[in-house]
C-alpha positions as a printed Julia matrix, in Angstrom:
449×3 Matrix{Float64}:
 -64.4    19.8   -17.93
 -61.77   20.21  -20.69
 -60.37   17.77  -22.93
 -56.68   18.98  -21.48
 -57.88   18.11  -18.24
 -59.56   14.36  -19.51
 -55.89   13.78  -20.93
 -53.77   14.76  -17.59
 -56.4    12.57  -15.85
 -55.51   10.02  -18.03
 -51.77   10.11  -18.23
 -51.9     9.71  -14.46
 -53.8     6.8   -14.39
 -51.2     5.12  -16.7
 -48.23    6.7   -14.35
 -50.19    4.53  -11.87
 -50.61    1.83  -13.36
 -46.69    1.46  -14.78
 -45.98    2.29  -11.32
 -48.61   -0.58  -10.26
 -46.78   -2.98  -12.78
 -43.22   -2.01  -11.64
 -43.77   -1.8    -7.93
 -44.25   -4.57   -5.58
 -47.31   -4.05   -3.49
 -47.31   -4.94   -0.39
 -49.65   -8.22    0.89
 -52.93   -7.15    2.24
 -55.71  -10.07    3.45
 -58.42  -10.57    5.9
 -56.57  -12.06    9.28
 -55.29  -15.31    9.18
 -54.08  -18.19   11.69
 -49.89  -17.87   11.66
 -49.56  -20.9    14.27
 -51.95  -22.89   16.94
 -51.06  -24.87   19.89
 -52.12  -27.72   19.92
 -51.35  -27.46   15.53
 -53.48  -29.24   12.93
 -53.07  -33.19   13.28
 -51.05  -32.95   16.25
 -51.41  -35.91   18.41
 -50.82  -36.12   22.2
 -50.45  -38.05   24.71
 -52.71  -36.34   27.02
 -55.27  -33.27   26.37
 -54.25  -30.24   26.71
 -55.5   -27.49   29.19
 -56.58  -24.66   26.36
 -56.29  -24.4    23.02
 -54.64  -21.07   21.49
 -54.14  -19.53   18.3
 -51.68  -16.45   17.01
 -53.45  -14.42   14.3
 -51.34  -12.28   11.71
 -53.06   -8.69   13.28
 -54.48   -7.77   16.41
 -58.14   -7.72   16.2
 -58.58   -8.01   20.25
 -61.21  -10.71   22.12
 -63.67  -11.18   20.32
 -66.46  -13.54   22.11
 -67.09  -16.8    20.93
 -64.05  -17.09   18.53
 -63.01  -20.01   19.18
 -64.62  -23.44   20.0
 -63.72  -26.9    20.88
 -65.92  -29.95   20.11
 -65.55  -33.5    20.16
 -66.85  -36.19   17.17
 -69.95  -36.22   18.66
 -70.67  -32.31   18.67
 -70.8   -31.35   22.07
 -68.56  -28.5    23.13
 -65.45  -29.76   25.42
 -64.21  -25.62   25.7
 -65.56  -23.23   29.34
 -64.79  -20.62   27.24
 -64.45  -17.71   27.34
 -61.78  -16.81   24.57
 -58.97  -14.72   26.39
 -55.37  -13.72   25.68
 -53.46  -16.98   27.18
 -49.77  -14.03   27.22
 -48.28  -10.53   26.52
 -48.57  -10.79   22.66
 -51.98   -8.72   21.97
 -51.7   -11.08   18.68
 -52.73  -14.66   20.62
 -55.58  -15.87   21.92
 -56.95  -18.72   23.76
 -59.94  -20.9    25.04
 -59.63  -23.21   27.98
 -60.91  -26.95   27.84
 -62.47  -28.89   30.12
 -59.74  -30.68   32.72
 -59.58  -34.76   31.82
 -60.75  -35.34   28.45
 -61.1   -38.39   27.65
 -58.33  -39.85   24.58
 -60.02  -38.95   20.9
 -60.06  -36.86   18.29
 -61.23  -32.67   19.07
 -62.3   -30.41   16.02
 -61.88  -26.27   16.77
 -64.08  -24.1    15.16
 -62.71  -20.5    14.83
 -64.58  -17.44   13.67
 -62.67  -14.6    13.76
 -63.9   -10.74   12.42
 -60.67   -9.14   10.52
 -59.91   -5.51   11.11
 -61.42   -4.56    7.93
 -64.89   -6.33    9.63
 -64.9    -9.24    7.12
 -65.22  -12.67    8.51
 -62.61  -15.6     8.89
 -64.09  -19.47    9.28
 -62.42  -22.58    9.18
 -61.79  -25.54   11.61
 -58.38  -27.48   12.47
 -58.62  -30.93   14.47
 -55.87  -32.76   16.88
 -56.38  -36.3    18.46
 -55.54  -37.34   22.08
 -54.18  -41.0    22.43
 -53.81  -43.74   19.9
 -57.03  -42.84   18.11
 -57.78  -41.86   14.73
 -57.31  -37.75   13.61
 -61.17  -37.22   12.92
 -61.09  -33.33   10.63
 -63.98  -31.78    9.83
 -64.71  -33.72    6.76
 -65.56  -36.61    8.87
 -66.64  -34.62   12.41
 -69.39  -31.79   12.89
 -69.72  -29.34    9.71
 -68.38  -25.76   10.98
 -69.7   -22.63    9.88
 -67.21  -21.66    6.75
 -69.13  -19.56    4.51
 -71.5   -16.67    4.52
 -75.44  -17.36    4.27
 -75.89  -16.63    0.29
 -79.0   -14.86    1.26
 -77.16  -12.5     3.99
 -74.45  -11.67    1.72
 -76.48  -10.69   -1.0
 -79.01   -8.18    1.31
 -75.31   -7.71    2.42
 -74.09   -5.84   -0.85
 -77.24   -4.21   -1.47
 -77.29   -2.57    1.95
 -73.57   -1.77    1.03
 -74.53   -0.11   -2.22
 -77.19    1.5    -0.94
 -74.87    3.19    1.91
 -72.46    4.66   -0.3
 -75.29    6.27   -1.84
 -76.29    7.88    0.59
 -72.96    9.38    1.21
 -72.79   10.44   -2.96
 -76.26   11.94   -2.25
 -74.93   13.85    0.86
 -71.84   15.01   -1.3
 -74.08   17.19   -3.39
 -74.08   20.04   -0.14
 -70.62   20.88   -1.36
 -72.14   21.34   -4.96
 -74.93   23.69   -3.63
 -72.39   25.17   -0.88
 -69.73   26.41   -3.94
 -71.01   25.64   -7.28
 -75.28   26.69   -7.74
 -75.7    28.58   -4.16
 -78.97   29.73   -5.84
 -79.76   25.97   -5.37
 -80.44   26.37   -1.68
 -83.91   27.52   -1.87
 -84.49   24.47   -4.47
 -86.66   21.64   -2.38
 -85.62   19.2    -5.19
 -82.06   19.72   -3.93
 -82.59   19.81   -0.93
 -85.23   16.55   -0.84
 -82.04   14.55   -2.35
 -79.79   16.0     0.79
 -82.58   14.93    3.16
 -83.03   11.43    1.31
 -79.01   11.66    1.72
 -79.38   11.33    5.49
 -81.83    9.16    6.27
 -80.31    6.42    3.86
 -76.8     6.89    5.77
 -78.63    6.66    8.65
 -81.35    3.55    7.9
 -78.12    1.49    6.09
 -75.66    1.99    9.56
 -79.03    0.21   11.14
 -79.43   -2.05    8.6
 -75.53   -3.1     8.57
 -75.46   -3.02   12.18
 -78.43   -5.67   12.03
 -77.0    -7.7     9.22
 -73.31   -8.1    10.49
 -73.44  -10.03   13.44
 -75.2   -13.32   11.1
 -72.63  -12.07    8.05
 -69.9   -13.07   10.48
 -71.31  -15.81   12.23
 -72.56  -17.7     9.02
 -75.88  -17.54   10.17
 -79.22  -16.79    7.74
 -81.79  -14.03    7.78
 -83.57  -14.94   10.58
 -80.16  -14.29   13.06
 -81.22  -10.33   12.05
 -82.77   -9.82   15.66
 -80.36  -11.98   17.48
 -79.54   -9.66   20.56
 -76.61  -11.53   21.24
 -75.02  -11.15   17.51
 -75.95   -7.61   17.42
 -74.21   -7.33   21.22
 -71.19   -9.02   19.57
 -71.28   -6.75   16.97
 -71.03   -3.63   18.83
 -68.07   -4.79   21.35
 -65.97   -4.52   17.96
 -64.37   -1.09   16.71
 -66.38   -2.12   13.36
 -69.62   -2.15   15.67
 -68.73    1.44   17.52
 -67.67    2.8    13.71
 -71.46    2.32   12.48
 -72.78    4.02   15.64
 -70.46    6.8    14.92
 -71.69    7.02   11.61
 -75.61    6.86   12.99
 -74.93   10.08   15.12
 -72.96   11.9    12.0
 -75.82   11.07   10.27
 -78.76   11.98   12.79
 -76.79   15.65   12.99
 -76.48   16.17    9.41
 -80.48   15.4     9.75
 -80.85   18.22   12.19
 -77.9    20.53   10.5
 -79.63   20.67    6.79
 -82.12   22.12    6.87
 -81.22   25.09    9.05
 -77.86   25.45    6.1
 -80.61   25.44    3.75
 -83.11   27.08    4.78
 -84.32   31.58    5.27
 -80.75   33.6     5.24
 -78.81   33.11    8.21
 -76.2    35.66    9.44
 -73.08   35.06    8.72
 -72.0    33.59   11.67
 -74.25   31.18   12.54
 -74.31   30.3     8.69
 -70.39   29.69    9.04
 -70.82   27.46   12.14
 -73.46   25.24   10.6
 -71.28   25.06    7.3
 -68.48   23.88    9.17
 -70.12   21.4    11.64
 -71.67   20.03    8.71
 -68.17   19.48    6.89
 -66.83   18.13   10.18
 -69.57   15.66   10.84
 -69.35   14.55    6.74
 -65.99   13.36    6.89
 -66.75   11.35   10.23
 -69.17    9.47    7.87
 -66.55    9.15    4.97
 -63.92    7.95    8.14
 -66.3     5.22    9.07
 -66.35    3.53    5.72
 -61.96    4.09    5.48
 -61.29    2.67    8.97
 -63.38   -0.53    8.67
 -62.56   -1.58    5.15
 -59.34   -3.27    3.24
 -56.63    0.33    3.82
 -56.63   -1.15    7.5
 -55.27   -4.36    6.55
 -52.02   -2.43    5.66
 -49.12   -2.06    7.56
 -48.67    1.56    7.37
 -52.32    2.39    8.37
 -53.02    5.91    8.4
 -51.48    5.73    5.49
 -53.77    4.13    3.43
 -56.8     5.32    5.68
 -55.88    8.75    4.62
 -55.96    7.8     0.79
 -58.77    5.99    1.28
 -60.82    9.1     2.78
 -59.39   11.43   -0.13
 -61.03    8.96   -2.61
 -63.88    8.23   -1.02
 -64.25   12.07   -0.64
 -63.75   13.1    -3.51
 -65.8    10.42   -5.01
 -68.8    11.75   -2.79
 -68.35   15.39   -4.21
 -67.88   14.6    -7.44
 -71.15   11.92   -8.39
 -73.31   14.08   -5.39
 -72.32   16.97   -7.84
 -73.69   15.42  -10.6
 -77.04   14.08   -8.93
 -77.35   17.77   -8.29
 -76.55   19.2   -11.68
 -79.25   16.98  -13.18
 -81.77   17.99  -11.32
 -80.86   21.68  -12.42
 -80.68   20.69  -15.63
 -83.91   19.01  -16.02
 -85.53   21.96  -14.84
 -83.77   24.9   -14.49
 -84.77   27.68  -12.02
 -86.59   30.63  -14.06
 -83.93   34.05  -15.21
 -80.49   31.01  -13.7
 -77.37   30.71  -16.39
 -76.65   27.65  -15.99
 -73.64   28.79  -17.9
 -71.55   29.48  -14.78
 -72.76   26.22  -12.52
 -71.65   24.57  -15.59
 -68.24   26.16  -15.16
 -67.9    26.04  -11.54
 -68.62   22.19  -11.74
 -66.06   21.99  -14.37
 -63.25   23.19  -12.14
 -64.74   20.98   -8.9
 -64.76   17.97  -11.0
 -61.47   18.66  -12.7
 -59.71   18.88   -8.79
 -62.07   15.8    -7.82
 -60.69   12.95  -10.78
 -57.11   14.74   -9.81
 -57.83   13.12   -6.28
 -59.24   10.06   -7.86
 -56.91    9.18   -9.64
 -54.2     9.83   -6.8
 -55.69    8.06   -3.73
 -56.58    5.3    -6.05
 -53.31    4.41   -7.61
 -51.99    4.74   -3.7
 -54.96    2.09   -2.58
 -53.74   -0.56   -5.6
 -50.27   -0.54   -4.37
 -51.07   -0.42   -1.0
 -53.6    -3.26   -0.81
 -53.25   -5.12   -4.57
 -50.98   -8.18   -3.13
 -49.1    -8.65   -6.98
 -48.96   -7.62  -10.08
 -50.44  -10.6   -11.56
 -53.21  -10.55   -9.16
 -55.01   -7.96  -10.91
 -55.87  -11.01  -13.83
 -55.76  -13.46  -11.76
 -57.98  -13.04   -8.71
 -61.68  -12.16   -8.27
 -60.8    -8.59   -6.42
 -58.55   -8.13   -9.41
 -60.84   -8.18  -12.33
 -63.82   -6.33   -9.83
 -60.48   -3.38   -9.53
 -59.94   -3.41  -13.33
 -63.92   -3.36  -14.12
 -63.67   -0.26  -11.05
 -60.97    1.64  -13.38
 -62.94    1.32  -16.68
 -65.93    2.41  -15.63
 -63.92    5.88  -14.01
 -62.18    5.81  -17.54
 -65.7     5.62  -19.16
 -66.91    8.67  -16.74
 -64.15   10.67  -18.03
 -65.12   10.37  -21.3
 -68.88   11.38  -20.91
 -68.17   14.23  -18.82
 -65.29   15.37  -21.49
 -67.98   14.82  -24.2
 -70.72   16.92  -22.16
 -68.68   19.89  -20.78
 -67.35   20.7   -24.5
 -70.99   20.89  -25.87
 -72.11   22.79  -23.06
 -69.43   25.09  -23.84
 -69.55   25.35  -27.31
 -73.5    26.23  -26.6
 -72.43   28.82  -24.1
 -69.82   30.46  -26.07
 -72.32   30.47  -29.23
 -74.88   32.61  -27.44
 -72.75   35.05  -26.14
 -71.3    36.11  -29.11
 -74.4    35.44  -30.72
 -73.69   32.47  -33.27
 -76.43   30.73  -33.55
 -78.11   32.23  -29.84
 -80.63   30.62  -27.56
 -81.3    27.69  -30.64
 -77.51   26.24  -30.16
 -77.26   26.74  -26.72
 -80.81   24.84  -25.8
 -79.49   22.32  -28.13
 -76.29   21.91  -26.6
 -78.19   22.0   -23.21
 -80.23   19.19  -24.26
 -76.85   16.99  -25.28
 -75.7    18.31  -21.52
 -78.7    16.58  -19.56
 -78.51   12.82  -21.74
 -74.6    13.17  -20.35
 -75.05   13.83  -17.4
 -77.62   11.11  -16.89
 -75.16    8.82  -18.72
 -72.76   10.14  -15.72
 -75.57    9.59  -12.98
 -75.53    5.86  -14.59
 -72.07    5.01  -14.54
 -71.51    6.34  -11.23
 -74.18    4.14  -10.21
 -72.5     1.0   -11.08
 -69.16    2.22   -9.98
 -70.32    2.29   -6.67
 -72.63   -1.11   -6.93
 -69.17   -2.37   -8.19
 -67.41   -0.97   -4.83
 -69.86   -2.27   -3.62
 -68.93   -6.82   -3.85
 -65.26   -4.8    -4.36
 -65.21   -4.37   -0.42
 -66.58   -7.73    0.71
 -63.95   -9.63   -1.41
 -60.35  -10.65   -0.15
 -57.51   -8.83   -2.2
 -55.95  -11.86   -3.21
 -59.27  -14.23   -3.53
């Protein structure tokens, strides 16, 4: 990547940052309770027939998301959760008839459109007795189990890594066609497919305990798994698993012995379509779906993740061919073609990332006053560091290739510069891993907190 390209990318980032400062972004957060009947702290003369809540977004009917208990922790609702009227954002649960006077605690546990749990409690009282809130009644699950949270973050990072490894397919198709016969390159793509499939299964098992505030012992609770599969998020995980299976089937055939042009074209198209499907399962289950203009943000996120996967996946493949080039392979054209591909990816990452920040970050001050903001700034810093290392590496190899072709130092100069390129690409892969880890944590953090 040329110095001019890096300067343009940095200027674009600066422009987008200024745009973020000068424009107010629409607030985007997890689902919230807008109103409840009866409301928190309400005193009633007679027991209500049901408890209903109106939410900030339509998340559908989620089984077990509303529960009502008395001060002894005994359930007084008759379930199931239902929609009491025509308002899609309103859900309710019926209560047992003839409830005695006393305090009652409503426990809610909803899964936002972006797949994150939102839990809490509120209370009401029937009769003249004291109002006992969650502090004096039943301890509701108001937080995710720490062990489940850590494991979920690690699995999320591994799922991102799987997508990045799959992104290396573009490198083999467009940058290094001769690398299709390289068993190491094919092995990395196979790892990507299996890692994507395995983490889809692991995520599906973890989502139930993650949402319910349960520990790792709930991993194989069939009831929790069934609840996950009823949600759009569970269906997206099934789509990801199916797409990864298709890729595992297609890749060996696409990268195997030479095929007729028509058959190879069909396999390439199938690989691209299933790859986009994998990316879509991430974009359609994260923060972008909470944007009022959902399709705009989901589209931007799809471009963002696609460009990251192609760039970082290409870096992994480039590191492989630099570590042990094929006999008689000229690396100059490979590096040159990858530089042009990387330039396109960097531009798309910067533009789509700026659009997502404008749509998702609630306010400018949230960048330095919230965990989400600090993580986002750290991710941007890592991206800028990647650009700087990439620029140094490409200039080094360009000098070496130029010297070799003009006779100004010959193979010794080229070998020296390629040694520097190997070190730089290794640093790029390491930085990309850190950026993916930050993205994994960022995805689990609410934009406003």
